[in-house]
C-alpha positions in Angstrom: 25.7 73.4 -3.0 26.8 76.3 -0.8 26.8 79.8 -2.3 30.6 80.2 -1.7 31.4 77.0 -3.6 29.1 78.1 -6.5 31.0 81.4 -6.7 34.4 79.6 -6.6 33.3 77.2 -9.4 31.9 80.0 -11.5 35.3 81.8 -11.4 37.1 78.5 -12.1 34.9 77.6 -15.1 35.0 81.1 -16.5 38.8 81.0 -16.5 38.9 77.5 -18.0 36.6 78.5 -20.8 37.6 82.1 -21.5 40.8 83.2 -19.9 43.1 84.5 -22.5 46.0 82.2 -21.6 44.6 79.0 -20.2 41.0 79.1 -21.6 39.8 76.5 -24.1 38.1 79.0 -26.4 41.1 81.4 -26.8 43.3 78.3 -27.4 41.2 77.3 -30.4 40.8 80.9 -31.6 44.6 81.3 -31.5 45.6 78.1 -33.1 42.9 76.4 -35.1 41.6 79.0 -37.6 43.0 78.4 -41.1 43.4 81.9 -42.7 44.5 80.3 -46.0 41.9 77.8 -46.9 39.2 78.4 -44.3 37.9 76.0 -41.7 39.9 74.7 -38.8 43.2 72.9 -38.2 42.6 70.6 -35.3 45.7 68.4 -35.1 47.5 70.5 -32.5 50.3 69.6 -30.2 50.7 70.8 -26.6 51.6 74.3 -27.6 49.0 74.5 -30.3 51.4 73.9 -33.2 50.0 72.0 -36.2 51.3 68.5 -36.8 48.8 67.4 -39.5 46.8 69.6 -41.9 44.1 67.1 -42.8 40.7 68.2 -41.5 38.0 66.0 -39.9 34.7 67.3 -41.2 32.9 66.3 -38.0 35.3 68.5 -36.0 34.7 71.3 -38.5 30.9 71.1 -37.8 31.5 70.9 -34.0 33.7 74.1 -34.0 31.1 76.0 -36.2 28.5 75.0 -33.6 30.7 76.0 -30.7 31.5 79.5 -31.9 27.9 80.1 -33.1 26.5 78.8 -29.7 28.8 81.1 -27.8 27.8 84.0 -29.9 24.1 83.2 -29.4 24.2 82.4 -25.7 27.1 84.0 -24.1 28.3 87.2 -25.8 27.8 88.8 -29.3 31.5 88.9 -30.0 32.5 89.7 -33.6 35.5 87.4 -33.4 33.3 84.4 -32.4 30.9 85.1 -35.3 33.8 85.5 -37.7 35.3 82.2 -36.5 31.9 80.5 -37.0 31.6 81.9 -40.5 35.1 80.7 -41.4 34.2 77.1 -40.6 30.6 77.3 -42.0 31.8 78.4 -45.4 34.4 75.7 -45.5 31.9 73.0 -44.6 29.4 74.3 -47.3 32.2 74.4 -49.9 33.9 71.1 -49.2 31.9 69.0 -46.7 29.2 67.5 -48.8 29.4 64.8 -51.4 27.1 64.6 -54.5 24.6 62.4 -52.6 24.2 64.9 -49.7 26.3 63.0 -47.3 29.3 64.5 -45.5 32.9 63.5 -45.9 34.7 62.3 -42.8 38.0 63.9 -43.7 39.4 66.2 -46.3 42.8 67.7 -47.1 43.6 71.2 -45.9 42.3 72.8 -49.1 39.1 70.6 -49.0 39.8 67.7 -51.3 38.0 64.5 -50.2 39.9 61.8 -48.3 37.4 59.6 -46.6 33.6 59.0 -46.3 32.6 56.6 -43.6 29.5 54.4 -43.4 28.5 56.1 -40.2 26.2 59.2 -40.1 28.1 61.1 -37.4 29.7 63.7 -39.7 26.2 64.5 -40.9 24.9 65.1 -37.4 27.5 67.8 -36.7 27.0 69.5 -40.0 23.3 69.7 -39.0 23.9 71.3 -35.6 26.6 73.6 -37.2 24.2 74.9 -39.8 21.3 75.2 -37.4 23.2 77.2 -34.8 24.9 79.3 -37.5 21.5 80.1 -38.9 20.4 81.2 -35.5 23.4 83.5 -35.2 23.1 85.1 -38.6 19.5 84.7 -39.7 20.8 82.9 -42.8 17.8 80.9 -44.1 20.0 78.9 -46.5 22.0 77.6 -43.5 18.8 76.5 -41.8 17.5 74.9 -45.0 20.8 73.0 -45.3 20.3 71.7 -41.7 16.8 70.6 -42.5 17.8 68.9 -45.8 20.7 67.1 -44.3 18.6 66.0 -41.3 15.9 64.6 -43.6 18.5 62.8 -45.7 20.1 61.3 -42.6 16.8 60.0 -41.2 16.0 58.4 -44.6 19.3 56.6 -44.5 18.8 55.6 -40.9 15.3 54.2 -41.5 16.1 52.3 -44.7 17.7 48.9 -44.0 20.6 48.2 -46.2 21.2 51.8 -47.3 24.5 51.9 -45.4 27.1 49.1 -45.4 26.7 47.0 -42.2 29.5 46.6 -39.7 28.6 42.9 -39.1 27.2 40.5 -41.7 23.4 40.7 -40.8 22.7 37.3 -42.2 24.9 35.9 -39.4 24.4 38.4 -36.6 22.1 41.4 -36.4 23.3 44.2 -34.1 22.7 47.8 -33.4 24.7 50.4 -31.5 23.7 52.9 -28.8 25.6 55.6 -30.6 22.9 56.2 -33.2 19.8 56.8 -30.9 22.1 58.8 -28.7 23.4 61.1 -31.4 19.9 61.4 -33.1 18.4 62.6 -29.8 21.2 65.1 -29.2 21.1 66.4 -32.8 17.3 66.7 -32.8 17.3 68.6 -29.5 19.7 71.2 -31.1 17.7 71.5 -34.3 14.5 71.8 -32.4 15.9 75.0 -30.7 15.7 76.8 -34.0 13.1 75.0 -36.1 9.8 73.3 -35.7 8.7 70.0 -37.3 6.6 67.1 -36.0 9.4 64.8 -37.2 11.7 66.0 -34.5 9.6 64.7 -31.6 9.0 61.5 -33.5 12.7 60.9 -33.8 13.3 61.7 -30.2 10.4 59.4 -29.2 12.0 56.5 -31.1 15.5 57.2 -29.7 14.1 57.2 -26.1 12.2 54.0 -26.8 15.3 52.2 -28.0 17.4 53.4 -25.1 14.9 52.6 -22.5 13.5 49.3 -23.9 16.5 47.8 -25.8 19.9 49.1 -24.6 18.9 49.6 -20.9 19.2 46.2 -19.1 17.9 46.8 -15.6 18.8 43.4 -14.3 22.5 44.3 -14.9 22.1 47.9 -14.0 23.7 48.9 -17.3 23.3 50.6 -20.6 24.8 48.4 -23.2 26.7 49.7 -26.2 25.6 47.0 -28.7 22.5 44.8 -28.6 20.4 42.7 -30.9 17.7 44.4 -33.1 15.2 44.0 -30.3 17.5 44.5 -27.4 18.8 41.0 -27.1 21.9 40.5 -24.9 24.8 39.4 -27.1 27.2 36.8 -25.7 30.3 38.4 -27.3 32.9 41.1 -26.4 30.8 43.8 -28.1 27.7 42.5 -26.4 29.3 42.7 -22.9 30.8 46.2 -23.6 29.9 49.3 -21.7 31.3 52.7 -22.7 30.8 54.8 -19.5 31.3 58.1 -21.3 28.6 57.4 -23.8 26.2 56.2 -21.1 26.8 59.3 -19.0 26.3 61.5 -22.1 23.0 59.7 -22.8 21.9 60.4 -19.3 22.2 64.1 -19.5 20.6 64.2 -23.0 17.7 62.4 -21.3 17.7 64.8 -18.4 17.4 67.7 -20.9 14.5 65.9 -22.6 12.8 65.2 -19.2 13.0 68.9 -18.5 11.6 69.7 -21.9 8.7 67.3 -21.5 8.2 67.8 -17.7 8.5 64.1 -17.3 9.6 62.9 -13.8 9.7 59.2 -14.8 12.1 60.0 -17.7 14.2 62.0 -15.3 14.4 59.1 -12.8 15.5 56.7 -15.5 18.2 59.1 -16.7 19.4 59.4 -13.1 19.6 55.6 -12.8 21.7 55.4 -15.9 24.0 58.1 -14.6 24.5 56.4 -11.2 25.0 52.9 -12.8 27.4 54.2 -15.4 29.5 56.1 -12.9 29.7 52.9 -10.8 30.8 50.8 -13.8 33.2 53.4 -15.1 35.1 54.7 -12.0 38.5 53.2 -11.6 38.8 51.9 -8.0 42.6 51.8 -8.3 43.6 55.1 -9.8 40.4 57.1 -10.0 39.0 58.6 -13.2 36.7 56.9 -15.7 37.8 53.9 -17.7 37.2 54.1 -21.4 35.5 50.6 -21.8 34.3 48.0 -19.3 33.4 44.4 -19.9 30.2 43.8 -17.8 31.3 40.2 -16.9 34.9 41.1 -16.0 36.3 39.4 -19.1 39.2 41.0 -21.0 37.9 43.9 -22.9 38.3 43.8 -26.7 39.5 47.4 -27.0 43.2 47.7 -26.2 42.7 51.3 -24.9 40.1 50.1 -22.4 41.9 51.4 -19.4 43.0 54.8 -20.8 41.5 57.9 -19.4 40.2 60.2 -22.1 39.2 63.8 -21.7 35.6 63.6 -23.1 34.0 61.1 -20.7 35.2 63.3 -17.8 33.8 66.5 -19.4 30.4 64.7 -19.9 30.5 63.5 -16.3 31.2 67.0 -14.9 28.1 68.4 -16.5 25.9 65.3 -15.9 26.6 65.1 -12.2 26.3 68.9 -11.7 22.9 68.9 -13.5 21.7 65.9 -11.5 22.6 67.6 -8.3 20.8 70.8 -9.5 17.7 68.9 -10.4 17.4 66.8 -7.3 19.5 68.5 -4.6 20.8 65.0 -3.7 24.3 64.8 -2.0 25.3 61.7 -4.0 25.5 63.7 -7.2 27.4 66.5 -5.6 29.9 64.0 -4.2 30.4 62.5 -7.6 30.8 65.9 -9.2 33.4 67.1 -6.7 35.3 63.8 -7.2 35.3 64.1 -10.9 36.1 67.8 -10.9 39.2 67.3 -8.7 40.5 64.3 -10.6 40.0 65.8 -14.1 41.3 69.3 -13.6 44.4 68.0 -11.7 45.4 65.7 -14.6 43.9 66.9 -17.9 44.3 70.7 -17.6 47.5 72.3 -18.8 48.2 75.5 -16.9 51.2 76.3 -19.0 49.7 76.2 -22.5 46.0 76.0 -21.9 43.2 73.6 -22.9 43.3 69.9 -21.8 45.3 67.0 -22.7 43.2 64.4 -24.4 44.8 61.0 -23.6 46.1 59.7 -20.3 47.4 56.4 -19.1 45.4 54.5 -16.5 47.4 56.1 -13.7 46.6 59.6 -14.9 50.0 60.3 -16.5 50.1 61.8 -20.0 50.0 59.3 -22.9 50.0 61.8 -25.7 50.7 65.5 -25.1 48.4 66.7 -27.9 45.5 69.1 -27.5 43.8 68.2 -30.8 43.6 65.4 -33.4 41.3 64.0 -36.0 39.1 63.0 -33.0 39.6 65.8 -30.4 38.6 69.3 -31.3 36.8 72.3 -30.0 33.8 70.6 -28.6 33.5 68.4 -25.5 35.6 70.5 -23.2 34.3 74.0 -24.1 30.8 72.6 -24.3 31.0 71.2 -20.8 32.6 74.3 -19.4 29.9 76.5 -21.0 27.1 74.2 -19.8 28.5 74.1 -16.2 29.0 77.8 -16.2 25.4 78.4 -17.3 24.1 75.9 -14.8 26.1 77.5 -11.9 24.5 80.8 -12.8 21.1 79.2 -12.4 22.1 77.6 -9.1 23.4 80.9 -7.8 20.0 82.5 -8.7 18.1 79.7 -6.9 20.3 79.6 -3.7 
């Protein structure tokens, strides 16, 4: 990438992340902090006004992580640390059930609403506590991260400890989401703590991704497979989630850098290329949400929508791939995704990004936050791209 383009993009991403009016971080600072009960209000309309006061605990953890990460990596701003503390204290007071697991959603004042069978809320509580501990030196926060991680791994490794999605006596399945999120969570925890268990968990996640979910003959990373990677002849067995696959690819690229493993890097790049090919909409552009690998009707009715988060993951993944390899193919993909996403998702009037578009790129819901969209994917990608562009400038 040419020096002039690097400088242009650095200015663009800095504004998209931090500009007082359009920036993602100021948007969440202005609108999401709950001064009455603590934590964050994430169900925000286009202007940032609250339309639902229930709180998704996984988004509480994500926002704690974000403000802690920005404080640790970008600038020691008191308002970022205060925002992180507001969420951390809410999570500690209201996030955990008696068994150590984390609620999925609570009321505004912290009373439990739902606890799901998935372990995703736990993963974001872990990275929240770990990054907050890094910001504050609070040993109790780090210990909570360790304890929650250990509990999560015990649940994950104990068959039958969580209710199955599909009756296992009839059909045994497993999803890509767990090895993916375990790898990402462990990579974050490993930044602030040391334990042989961490590399063991990442080793297992990589094995499953490479040996079970990756089907080279189809040039695809499947979302759901049998217990040993068997191809399932069903809608879920034919399903690809391009956003997940692209996210997996850059997690693997980070791990390849950590291990100095060129073979792992090449496999991650293959997954990235294949997932972009599967996901890119040849009619309207942008990334489809789900794809049936055999061209059958997808089971998910939202299959052709364009959501914000696969595009943010693709921005960083393609920029990172170009940085690591210097290959033009990744730069071409990056510029294509950058142009499409910023033209359609970004809101220059009220800031942040819309989350949900129709297939043709028009707005489906004019919300900036929900029980699923919070202060995470967009600001994380903007920060990662900004950091990477700084490295690229130094190397050019």
